[in-house]
C-alpha angles and dihedrals in degrees: 000000000000123000126216131179113238091243090055092044091058090059096039101041094127090053091050092049090051090053090051091049088055090054100260125135120225125202116212118208137188118199088351092302120117112244106162144004126220109210134174117259116247109235092225091051091049090051092049091051092049091049091049091050091050092049089050089052091051092051089062094053123096114243117260115261115235116234120226115246089226093071094061 
């Protein structure tokens, strides 16, 4: 795991994101104290979150009204 100071992370964000894409974890520090960790997203977790967001969207929709066959 690599460690970056927050001030340095602001300047090198694209580098840190590239590290995360490659599967590495990055520890962010402020005044030599750890404050956050940048970690790669698990594909399964990302899929679950997208599915949950979609299901939440569907809950807010009104049900479809069924058309009578007589109108056709």
